[in-house]
C-alpha atoms as an extended CHARMM CRD file, in Angstrom:
* protein
*
       253  EXT
         1         1  MET       CA             90.5270000000       82.8840000000       97.7220000000  PROA      1               0.0000000000
         2         2  ILE       CA             90.5610000000       82.8710000000      101.2340000000  PROA      2               0.0000000000
         3         3  PHE       CA             93.5030000000       84.0800000000      103.7060000000  PROA      3               0.0000000000
         4         4  ASP       CA             93.1090000000       82.2900000000      107.2060000000  PROA      4               0.0000000000
         5         5  THR       CA             95.4790000000       84.5720000000      108.6050000000  PROA      5               0.0000000000
         6         6  HSD       CA             95.0970000000       82.6660000000      112.1790000000  PROA      6               0.0000000000
         7         7  ALA       CA             94.9310000000       78.7650000000      112.3740000000  PROA      7               0.0000000000
         8         8  HSD       CA             96.8000000000       76.3830000000      114.6990000000  PROA      8               0.0000000000
         9         9  TYR       CA             97.6580000000       73.5620000000      112.4640000000  PROA      9               0.0000000000
        10        10  ASP       CA            100.4640000000       72.8270000000      114.8090000000  PROA      10              0.0000000000
        11        11  SER       CA             97.6170000000       71.6860000000      117.4660000000  PROA      11              0.0000000000
        12        12  GLY       CA             97.3580000000       68.1850000000      118.0110000000  PROA      12              0.0000000000
        13        13  ALA       CA             93.5130000000       68.2140000000      117.5920000000  PROA      13              0.0000000000
        14        14  PHE       CA             94.8310000000       67.6280000000      113.9090000000  PROA      14              0.0000000000
        15        15  ASN       CA             97.4270000000       64.9770000000      114.3450000000  PROA      15              0.0000000000
        16        16  ALA       CA             94.9220000000       61.9400000000      112.8450000000  PROA      16              0.0000000000
        17        17  ASP       CA             94.7750000000       63.9490000000      109.4170000000  PROA      17              0.0000000000
        18        18  ARG       CA             96.8860000000       67.0750000000      109.2600000000  PROA      18              0.0000000000
        19        19  LEU       CA             98.7260000000       66.6170000000      106.1360000000  PROA      19              0.0000000000
        20        20  GLU       CA             95.8580000000       65.4640000000      103.9990000000  PROA      20              0.0000000000
        21        21  LEU       CA             93.3610000000       68.4690000000      105.6320000000  PROA      21              0.0000000000
        22        22  LEU       CA             96.3960000000       70.8200000000      104.6220000000  PROA      22              0.0000000000
        23        23  ALA       CA             97.2200000000       69.1980000000      101.0490000000  PROA      23              0.0000000000
        24        24  GLY       CA             93.4990000000       69.8310000000      100.2030000000  PROA      24              0.0000000000
        25        25  MET       CA             92.9310000000       73.2260000000      101.0650000000  PROA      25              0.0000000000
        26        26  PRO       CA             93.4570000000       75.1060000000       97.9250000000  PROA      26              0.0000000000
        27        27  ALA       CA             91.1650000000       72.6630000000       96.4020000000  PROA      27              0.0000000000
        28        28  ALA       CA             88.4270000000       74.0390000000       98.9170000000  PROA      28              0.0000000000
        29        29  GLY       CA             89.4370000000       77.3570000000       97.9370000000  PROA      29              0.0000000000
        30        30  VAL       CA             91.9000000000       78.3110000000      100.9440000000  PROA      30              0.0000000000
        31        31  GLY       CA             94.6230000000       80.2210000000       99.3630000000  PROA      31              0.0000000000
        32        32  LEU       CA             96.6400000000       81.2450000000      102.4140000000  PROA      32              0.0000000000
        33        33  ILE       CA             96.9780000000       80.5040000000      105.9330000000  PROA      33              0.0000000000
        34        34  VAL       CA             99.1050000000       81.4910000000      108.4670000000  PROA      34              0.0000000000
        35        35  ASP       CA             99.8980000000       79.1870000000      111.3200000000  PROA      35              0.0000000000
        36        36  PRO       CA            101.1190000000       80.9830000000      114.8420000000  PROA      36              0.0000000000
        37        37  GLY       CA            103.1550000000       79.2040000000      117.4740000000  PROA      37              0.0000000000
        38        38  CYS       CA            102.5630000000       79.9180000000      121.0070000000  PROA      38              0.0000000000
        39        39  ASP       CA            106.0120000000       78.3300000000      122.1540000000  PROA      39              0.0000000000
        40        40  ALA       CA            109.3280000000       76.9210000000      120.8030000000  PROA      40              0.0000000000
        41        41  PRO       CA            107.6320000000       73.4960000000      119.9700000000  PROA      41              0.0000000000
        42        42  SER       CA            104.8760000000       74.9850000000      118.3420000000  PROA      42              0.0000000000
        43        43  SER       CA            106.5280000000       77.2410000000      116.5390000000  PROA      43              0.0000000000
        44        44  ARG       CA            108.9230000000       74.8350000000      115.2820000000  PROA      44              0.0000000000
        45        45  MET       CA            106.1350000000       72.9050000000      113.9800000000  PROA      45              0.0000000000
        46        46  ALA       CA            104.7440000000       75.4260000000      112.6790000000  PROA      46              0.0000000000
        47        47  LEU       CA            107.8070000000       76.2930000000      110.2380000000  PROA      47              0.0000000000
        48        48  GLU       CA            107.6930000000       72.6430000000      108.9520000000  PROA      48              0.0000000000
        49        49  LEU       CA            104.5210000000       73.0650000000      108.0640000000  PROA      49              0.0000000000
        50        50  ALA       CA            105.6730000000       76.3610000000      106.2630000000  PROA      50              0.0000000000
        51        51  GLU       CA            108.5750000000       74.7680000000      104.6080000000  PROA      51              0.0000000000
        52        52  ARG       CA            106.4530000000       71.7980000000      103.6380000000  PROA      52              0.0000000000
        53        53  PHE       CA            102.9800000000       73.8710000000      101.8140000000  PROA      53              0.0000000000
        54        54  ALA       CA            103.6420000000       76.4980000000       99.9120000000  PROA      54              0.0000000000
        55        55  PHE       CA            100.7380000000       78.2490000000      100.9640000000  PROA      55              0.0000000000
        56        56  VAL       CA            101.6910000000       77.9750000000      104.2280000000  PROA      56              0.0000000000
        57        57  TYR       CA            103.4700000000       80.7980000000      106.8700000000  PROA      57              0.0000000000
        58        58  ALA       CA            104.3970000000       80.6050000000      110.1830000000  PROA      58              0.0000000000
        59        59  ALA       CA            104.5110000000       83.1970000000      113.1860000000  PROA      59              0.0000000000
        60        60  VAL       CA            106.4200000000       82.6040000000      116.1730000000  PROA      60              0.0000000000
        61        61  GLY       CA            106.1690000000       83.2960000000      119.7200000000  PROA      61              0.0000000000
        62        62  ILE       CA            105.4840000000       82.5780000000      123.2700000000  PROA      62              0.0000000000
        63        63  HSD       CA            102.1110000000       82.7960000000      124.0420000000  PROA      63              0.0000000000
        64        64  PRO       CA            100.8570000000       84.3540000000      127.7930000000  PROA      64              0.0000000000
        65        65  GLU       CA             99.1850000000       81.3600000000      128.7690000000  PROA      65              0.0000000000
        66        66  ASP       CA            102.6980000000       79.3720000000      128.2560000000  PROA      66              0.0000000000
        67        67  ILE       CA            104.7470000000       81.5490000000      129.9110000000  PROA      67              0.0000000000
        68        68  ASP       CA            105.5940000000       79.0370000000      132.3220000000  PROA      68              0.0000000000
        69        69  LYS       CA            107.8760000000       77.7130000000      129.4250000000  PROA      69              0.0000000000
        70        70  TYR       CA            109.7140000000       80.7220000000      128.5310000000  PROA      70              0.0000000000
        71        71  ASP       CA            113.4670000000       80.5260000000      129.7600000000  PROA      71              0.0000000000
        72        72  ILE       CA            116.6910000000       82.2760000000      128.0270000000  PROA      72              0.0000000000
        73        73  GLU       CA            116.9560000000       78.5340000000      125.6180000000  PROA      73              0.0000000000
        74        74  SER       CA            113.5790000000       78.5930000000      124.5490000000  PROA      74              0.0000000000
        75        75  TYR       CA            113.4920000000       82.3010000000      123.8650000000  PROA      75              0.0000000000
        76        76  ALA       CA            116.8160000000       82.2780000000      121.8670000000  PROA      76              0.0000000000
        77        77  GLU       CA            115.5160000000       79.4590000000      119.4620000000  PROA      77              0.0000000000
        78        78  VAL       CA            112.3350000000       81.6670000000      119.1820000000  PROA      78              0.0000000000
        79        79  CYS       CA            114.5030000000       84.6530000000      118.2010000000  PROA      79              0.0000000000
        80        80  GLU       CA            116.7120000000       82.1490000000      115.7760000000  PROA      80              0.0000000000
        81        81  MET       CA            113.4490000000       80.9560000000      113.8160000000  PROA      81              0.0000000000
        82        82  ALA       CA            111.9900000000       84.4290000000      113.8740000000  PROA      82              0.0000000000
        83        83  ARG       CA            114.4960000000       84.9420000000      111.0200000000  PROA      83              0.0000000000
        84        84  HSD       CA            113.4730000000       82.1630000000      108.8160000000  PROA      84              0.0000000000
        85        85  PRO       CA            111.9600000000       83.2890000000      105.9260000000  PROA      85              0.0000000000
        86        86  LYS       CA            108.4080000000       81.8000000000      105.8230000000  PROA      86              0.0000000000
        87        87  CYS       CA            108.2880000000       83.5620000000      109.4290000000  PROA      87              0.0000000000
        88        88  VAL       CA            106.1630000000       86.3040000000      108.7790000000  PROA      88              0.0000000000
        89        89  ALA       CA            104.6470000000       87.7500000000      112.1180000000  PROA      89              0.0000000000
        90        90  ILE       CA            105.7240000000       87.2590000000      115.9690000000  PROA      90              0.0000000000
        91        91  GLY       CA            102.9380000000       86.0100000000      117.5480000000  PROA      91              0.0000000000
        92        92  GLU       CA            100.9400000000       84.0030000000      118.7990000000  PROA      92              0.0000000000
        93        93  ILE       CA            101.9930000000       86.6850000000      121.9180000000  PROA      93              0.0000000000
        94        94  GLY       CA            100.0900000000       89.4780000000      124.5060000000  PROA      94              0.0000000000
        95        95  LEU       CA             98.7490000000       89.2970000000      127.7410000000  PROA      95              0.0000000000
        96        96  ASP       CA             96.0490000000       87.1990000000      128.7020000000  PROA      96              0.0000000000
        97        97  TYR       CA             94.6890000000       87.6700000000      132.6440000000  PROA      97              0.0000000000
        98        98  TYR       CA             91.3340000000       85.3950000000      132.0380000000  PROA      98              0.0000000000
        99        99  TRP       CA             93.8980000000       82.1830000000      132.7480000000  PROA      99              0.0000000000
       100       100  ASP       CA             96.3310000000       83.9390000000      134.7160000000  PROA      100             0.0000000000
       101       101  ALA       CA             95.7510000000       87.3270000000      136.9300000000  PROA      101             0.0000000000
       102       102  THR       CA             98.3890000000       86.3830000000      139.1690000000  PROA      102             0.0000000000
       103       103  HSD       CA            101.9240000000       87.0830000000      136.6160000000  PROA      103             0.0000000000
       104       104  LYS       CA            100.9600000000       90.2370000000      135.0650000000  PROA      104             0.0000000000
       105       105  ASP       CA            104.3420000000       92.1510000000      134.9780000000  PROA      105             0.0000000000
       106       106  GLU       CA            106.0560000000       88.8140000000      134.1270000000  PROA      106             0.0000000000
       107       107  GLN       CA            103.3510000000       89.3210000000      130.9960000000  PROA      107             0.0000000000
       108       108  LYS       CA            104.0830000000       92.3450000000      130.2620000000  PROA      108             0.0000000000
       109       109  ALA       CA            107.7170000000       92.4530000000      130.2190000000  PROA      109             0.0000000000
       110       110  LEU       CA            107.6420000000       89.2550000000      127.4160000000  PROA      110             0.0000000000
       111       111  PHE       CA            105.1300000000       91.1970000000      125.5010000000  PROA      111             0.0000000000
       112       112  ARG       CA            107.6030000000       94.1280000000      125.7860000000  PROA      112             0.0000000000
       113       113  ARG       CA            110.4500000000       91.5580000000      124.7300000000  PROA      113             0.0000000000
       114       114  GLN       CA            108.6650000000       90.0170000000      121.7320000000  PROA      114             0.0000000000
       115       115  ILE       CA            107.8710000000       93.3960000000      120.5410000000  PROA      115             0.0000000000
       116       116  GLU       CA            110.9810000000       94.6930000000      120.9210000000  PROA      116             0.0000000000
       117       117  LEU       CA            112.1050000000       91.8470000000      118.0950000000  PROA      117             0.0000000000
       118       118  ALA       CA            109.6280000000       92.3500000000      116.2220000000  PROA      118             0.0000000000
       119       119  LEU       CA            110.4400000000       96.0430000000      115.6300000000  PROA      119             0.0000000000
       120       120  GLU       CA            114.2540000000       94.7950000000      115.0890000000  PROA      120             0.0000000000
       121       121  LEU       CA            113.2480000000       92.0510000000      112.5990000000  PROA      121             0.0000000000
       122       122  CYS       CA            110.5890000000       94.5500000000      110.6980000000  PROA      122             0.0000000000
       123       123  LYS       CA            107.7630000000       92.2050000000      111.6120000000  PROA      123             0.0000000000
       124       124  PRO       CA            104.3750000000       93.0620000000      112.3200000000  PROA      124             0.0000000000
       125       125  VAL       CA            102.8140000000       91.1640000000      115.5060000000  PROA      125             0.0000000000
       126       126  ILE       CA             99.9010000000       88.9330000000      116.4230000000  PROA      126             0.0000000000
       127       127  VAL       CA             98.6650000000       89.9230000000      119.1930000000  PROA      127             0.0000000000
       128       128  HSD       CA             96.6160000000       87.5680000000      122.0920000000  PROA      128             0.0000000000
       129       129  ASP       CA             94.6570000000       90.1200000000      124.4040000000  PROA      129             0.0000000000
       130       130  ARG       CA             91.8160000000       88.2330000000      126.8510000000  PROA      130             0.0000000000
       131       131  GLU       CA             90.8780000000       90.4100000000      129.9150000000  PROA      131             0.0000000000
       132       132  ALA       CA             93.2570000000       92.2930000000      129.2380000000  PROA      132             0.0000000000
       133       133  HSD       CA             92.2790000000       95.7070000000      126.7850000000  PROA      133             0.0000000000
       134       134  ALA       CA             93.6340000000       98.4580000000      128.9400000000  PROA      134             0.0000000000
       135       135  ASP       CA             97.3180000000       96.8410000000      129.2340000000  PROA      135             0.0000000000
       136       136  CYS       CA             97.8540000000       95.7120000000      125.5850000000  PROA      136             0.0000000000
       137       137  LEU       CA             96.2250000000       98.8740000000      124.4130000000  PROA      137             0.0000000000
       138       138  ALA       CA             98.5460000000      100.8660000000      126.6710000000  PROA      138             0.0000000000
       139       139  ILE       CA            101.5110000000       98.6860000000      125.9560000000  PROA      139             0.0000000000
       140       140  VAL       CA            101.0800000000       98.7550000000      122.1480000000  PROA      140             0.0000000000
       141       141  THR       CA            101.0290000000      102.5480000000      122.4160000000  PROA      141             0.0000000000
       142       142  ASP       CA            104.2820000000      102.9680000000      123.5020000000  PROA      142             0.0000000000
       143       143  TYR       CA            105.5540000000      101.5900000000      119.6740000000  PROA      143             0.0000000000
       144       144  PRO       CA            104.3090000000      104.0770000000      116.9910000000  PROA      144             0.0000000000
       145       145  ALA       CA            105.9500000000      102.1550000000      114.6790000000  PROA      145             0.0000000000
       146       146  LEU       CA            105.0420000000       98.7590000000      115.7840000000  PROA      146             0.0000000000
       147       147  SER       CA            101.8550000000       97.2020000000      112.9060000000  PROA      147             0.0000000000
       148       148  GLY       CA             99.7440000000       93.8090000000      113.4120000000  PROA      148             0.0000000000
       149       149  VAL       CA             96.6790000000       92.2360000000      114.3490000000  PROA      149             0.0000000000
       150       150  PHE       CA             94.6710000000       92.4080000000      117.6590000000  PROA      150             0.0000000000
       151       151  HSD       CA             93.2390000000       88.2020000000      116.9040000000  PROA      151             0.0000000000
       152       152  CYS       CA             90.2270000000       87.6180000000      117.5390000000  PROA      152             0.0000000000
       153       153  TYR       CA             89.2280000000       91.1910000000      118.6240000000  PROA      153             0.0000000000
       154       154  SER       CA             87.3800000000       91.1270000000      121.9930000000  PROA      154             0.0000000000
       155       155  GLY       CA             87.6460000000       94.9850000000      123.1490000000  PROA      155             0.0000000000
       156       156  SER       CA             85.7600000000       98.1250000000      123.0720000000  PROA      156             0.0000000000
       157       157  ALA       CA             84.1390000000       99.8940000000      119.6400000000  PROA      157             0.0000000000
       158       158  GLU       CA             86.3810000000      102.2320000000      121.7810000000  PROA      158             0.0000000000
       159       159  MET       CA             89.5350000000      100.7130000000      122.1720000000  PROA      159             0.0000000000
       160       160  ALA       CA             89.4510000000       99.5350000000      118.3100000000  PROA      160             0.0000000000
       161       161  LYS       CA             88.6330000000      103.5970000000      117.1720000000  PROA      161             0.0000000000
       162       162  GLU       CA             92.1010000000      104.0140000000      118.9340000000  PROA      162             0.0000000000
       163       163  LEU       CA             94.0030000000      101.0650000000      117.4460000000  PROA      163             0.0000000000
       164       164  LEU       CA             92.5720000000      101.6690000000      113.7460000000  PROA      164             0.0000000000
       165       165  LYS       CA             93.5790000000      105.1220000000      114.3640000000  PROA      165             0.0000000000
       166       166  ARG       CA             97.5300000000      103.6010000000      114.6460000000  PROA      166             0.0000000000
       167       167  GLY       CA             97.2380000000      101.6540000000      111.5690000000  PROA      167             0.0000000000
       168       168  TRP       CA             96.3970000000       97.9600000000      113.4380000000  PROA      168             0.0000000000
       169       169  TYR       CA             94.2910000000       95.1950000000      111.9400000000  PROA      169             0.0000000000
       170       170  LEU       CA             91.4750000000       93.2070000000      113.9040000000  PROA      170             0.0000000000
       171       171  GLY       CA             90.6200000000       89.8940000000      113.5670000000  PROA      171             0.0000000000
       172       172  PHE       CA             87.4730000000       88.2060000000      112.9140000000  PROA      172             0.0000000000
       173       173  ASP       CA             86.7720000000       84.3990000000      113.9660000000  PROA      173             0.0000000000
       174       174  GLY       CA             83.8600000000       82.3120000000      114.4510000000  PROA      174             0.0000000000
       175       175  PRO       CA             82.5150000000       83.9570000000      117.5210000000  PROA      175             0.0000000000
       176       176  ILE       CA             80.9740000000       86.8310000000      115.2730000000  PROA      176             0.0000000000
       177       177  THR       CA             78.6110000000       84.3040000000      113.8580000000  PROA      177             0.0000000000
       178       178  TYR       CA             77.1040000000       83.6870000000      117.8550000000  PROA      178             0.0000000000
       179       179  LYS       CA             73.7540000000       84.7770000000      119.1450000000  PROA      179             0.0000000000
       180       180  ASN       CA             75.8370000000       87.0650000000      121.5150000000  PROA      180             0.0000000000
       181       181  ALA       CA             77.9550000000       88.5820000000      119.1920000000  PROA      181             0.0000000000
       182       182  ARG       CA             76.2070000000       92.3320000000      119.9150000000  PROA      182             0.0000000000
       183       183  LYS       CA             79.5980000000       93.8790000000      120.4120000000  PROA      183             0.0000000000
       184       184  ALA       CA             81.4570000000       92.0810000000      117.9930000000  PROA      184             0.0000000000
       185       185  LEU       CA             79.1210000000       93.0960000000      115.6730000000  PROA      185             0.0000000000
       186       186  GLU       CA             79.5300000000       96.6330000000      116.6140000000  PROA      186             0.0000000000
       187       187  VAL       CA             83.2210000000       96.4920000000      116.0090000000  PROA      187             0.0000000000
       188       188  LEU       CA             82.6660000000       95.0510000000      112.6400000000  PROA      188             0.0000000000
       189       189  GLU       CA             80.3240000000       97.9120000000      111.7770000000  PROA      189             0.0000000000
       190       190  ILE       CA             83.0630000000      100.5240000000      112.1810000000  PROA      190             0.0000000000
       191       191  CYS       CA             86.0220000000       98.5660000000      111.1670000000  PROA      191             0.0000000000
       192       192  PRO       CA             86.9030000000       99.9120000000      107.7530000000  PROA      192             0.0000000000
       193       193  PRO       CA             87.1370000000       97.2520000000      104.8320000000  PROA      193             0.0000000000
       194       194  GLU       CA             90.4910000000       97.3840000000      104.7970000000  PROA      194             0.0000000000
       195       195  ARG       CA             91.3570000000       96.4950000000      107.9880000000  PROA      195             0.0000000000
       196       196  ILE       CA             89.3980000000       93.6410000000      108.3980000000  PROA      196             0.0000000000
       197       197  LEU       CA             91.0540000000       89.9820000000      108.8870000000  PROA      197             0.0000000000
       198       198  ILE       CA             89.1430000000       86.8220000000      108.8970000000  PROA      198             0.0000000000
       199       199  GLU       CA             90.6920000000       84.3400000000      111.1060000000  PROA      199             0.0000000000
       200       200  THR       CA             89.5050000000       80.3510000000      112.3260000000  PROA      200             0.0000000000
       201       201  ASP       CA             91.2840000000       80.2160000000      115.8300000000  PROA      201             0.0000000000
       202       202  SER       CA             91.4870000000       76.3880000000      114.5220000000  PROA      202             0.0000000000
       203       203  PRO       CA             90.7110000000       73.9740000000      115.8560000000  PROA      203             0.0000000000
       204       204  TYR       CA             89.0900000000       76.7450000000      118.0970000000  PROA      204             0.0000000000
       205       205  LEU       CA             85.7780000000       78.8820000000      117.8650000000  PROA      205             0.0000000000
       206       206  SER       CA             83.8060000000       76.7560000000      114.8960000000  PROA      206             0.0000000000
       207       207  PRO       CA             81.2810000000       79.0660000000      113.7020000000  PROA      207             0.0000000000
       208       208  VAL       CA             77.5960000000       78.1390000000      113.4610000000  PROA      208             0.0000000000
       209       209  PRO       CA             76.4660000000       75.9310000000      112.3360000000  PROA      209             0.0000000000
       210       210  MET       CA             79.5940000000       73.7000000000      112.6490000000  PROA      210             0.0000000000
       211       211  ARG       CA             79.9270000000       75.1370000000      116.5230000000  PROA      211             0.0000000000
       212       212  GLY       CA             81.1130000000       72.1240000000      118.9690000000  PROA      212             0.0000000000
       213       213  LYS       CA             83.2820000000       70.4280000000      116.1310000000  PROA      213             0.0000000000
       214       214  ARG       CA             86.6460000000       71.0840000000      115.4590000000  PROA      214             0.0000000000
       215       215  ASN       CA             87.2460000000       74.0660000000      113.2090000000  PROA      215             0.0000000000
       216       216  ASP       CA             89.2360000000       74.3470000000      110.6050000000  PROA      216             0.0000000000
       217       217  SER       CA             89.7440000000       76.9010000000      107.7040000000  PROA      217             0.0000000000
       218       218  ARG       CA             87.0450000000       75.9020000000      104.9420000000  PROA      218             0.0000000000
       219       219  ASN       CA             85.0150000000       76.8610000000      107.8650000000  PROA      219             0.0000000000
       220       220  LEU       CA             85.7870000000       80.6100000000      107.3030000000  PROA      220             0.0000000000
       221       221  ARG       CA             83.0940000000       80.5280000000      104.4110000000  PROA      221             0.0000000000
       222       222  TYR       CA             80.6340000000       81.3760000000      107.5450000000  PROA      222             0.0000000000
       223       223  VAL       CA             82.3230000000       84.1230000000      108.5340000000  PROA      223             0.0000000000
       224       224  ILE       CA             82.7830000000       85.8000000000      105.3830000000  PROA      224             0.0000000000
       225       225  GLU       CA             79.0900000000       85.5170000000      105.1580000000  PROA      225             0.0000000000
       226       226  THR       CA             78.7470000000       87.4920000000      108.2400000000  PROA      226             0.0000000000
       227       227  VAL       CA             80.8310000000       90.0280000000      107.5640000000  PROA      227             0.0000000000
       228       228  ALA       CA             79.7600000000       90.4400000000      104.2160000000  PROA      228             0.0000000000
       229       229  ALA       CA             75.6690000000       91.0400000000      105.6070000000  PROA      229             0.0000000000
       230       230  VAL       CA             77.3710000000       93.3200000000      108.2370000000  PROA      230             0.0000000000
       231       231  LYS       CA             79.2750000000       95.5660000000      105.9420000000  PROA      231             0.0000000000
       232       232  GLY       CA             76.8790000000       95.6270000000      103.0520000000  PROA      232             0.0000000000
       233       233  MET       CA             79.3360000000       93.7650000000      100.6520000000  PROA      233             0.0000000000
       234       234  LEU       CA             79.2350000000       90.4510000000       98.2270000000  PROA      234             0.0000000000
       235       235  PRO       CA             80.9160000000       87.5200000000      100.1660000000  PROA      235             0.0000000000
       236       236  GLU       CA             83.2700000000       87.6530000000       97.1020000000  PROA      236             0.0000000000
       237       237  GLU       CA             84.1950000000       90.9950000000       97.9670000000  PROA      237             0.0000000000
       238       238  VAL       CA             85.2370000000       90.3210000000      101.6480000000  PROA      238             0.0000000000
       239       239  GLU       CA             87.0420000000       86.6020000000      100.4100000000  PROA      239             0.0000000000
       240       240  ARG       CA             88.9470000000       89.1580000000       97.7370000000  PROA      240             0.0000000000
       241       241  LEU       CA             89.5050000000       92.4580000000      100.2040000000  PROA      241             0.0000000000
       242       242  THR       CA             90.4820000000       89.9570000000      103.3870000000  PROA      242             0.0000000000
       243       243  PHE       CA             92.8890000000       87.9130000000      100.9360000000  PROA      243             0.0000000000
       244       244  GLU       CA             94.6280000000       91.6640000000       99.9940000000  PROA      244             0.0000000000
       245       245  ASN       CA             94.4890000000       92.6760000000      103.6320000000  PROA      245             0.0000000000
       246       246  GLY       CA             96.3680000000       89.8310000000      104.7720000000  PROA      246             0.0000000000
       247       247  LYS       CA             98.8570000000       89.5730000000      102.0790000000  PROA      247             0.0000000000
       248       248  ARG       CA             99.6940000000       93.3680000000      103.0680000000  PROA      248             0.0000000000
       249       249  LEU       CA            100.1410000000       92.9930000000      106.8450000000  PROA      249             0.0000000000
       250       250  PHE       CA            102.2900000000       89.9480000000      106.6100000000  PROA      250             0.0000000000
       251       251  GLY       CA            104.3510000000       91.2420000000      103.5490000000  PROA      251             0.0000000000
       252       252  ILE       CA            103.0630000000       87.6480000000      101.4940000000  PROA      252             0.0000000000
       253       253  GLU       CA            103.9950000000       88.5140000000       97.5120000000  PROA      253             0.0000000000
């Protein structure tokens, strides 16, 4: 069975067929899904989906791109939702200097606040890091007890080595199937199999040959095939291993 450790089924891109699509996932070989929120409303919907489907779990948090939605009330709601039994992580949280390089200090402060919430609740984090590699590494290094995954990892191999040394997981998505994926494949080559997670980031980042179409968890087979080719493994081995990796990180029995 496949574990999609990062899929936004709360997204409006799934409004037309969300429930039917999710209901068919087990028959398509998808056994577990984590849906990370990006603000209070999307976190709430992720939890609603987790309550409805036994194989869906949620993460809750405020994404750096959504910092404009961050206030006392929304953060208090996130903190409350984080205690839900089907919330397995705090995320998607982190830093994004690609879309907004003018509020770096505010992003860093919110990132640290949510990390501290994760530590308080003994939950891992799902880190969004875009064009902010040095600051993300510096911040997570300040919290040696913290565990989690760098979602859709886009940093260097050198940074990956530092994270792996500290027990972090790395998330690999559709972009590893793209022609320009050289850096991501270099990271995949050095990543121990027990630290690999596979993700779709649905509805985004569709792999080849589905690129340009709405993504969903069924497309992870293309990511699995690429991981298998790079690591010299059978696809069935990658599927089994990444399923167990995800369960271990997120504490799912």
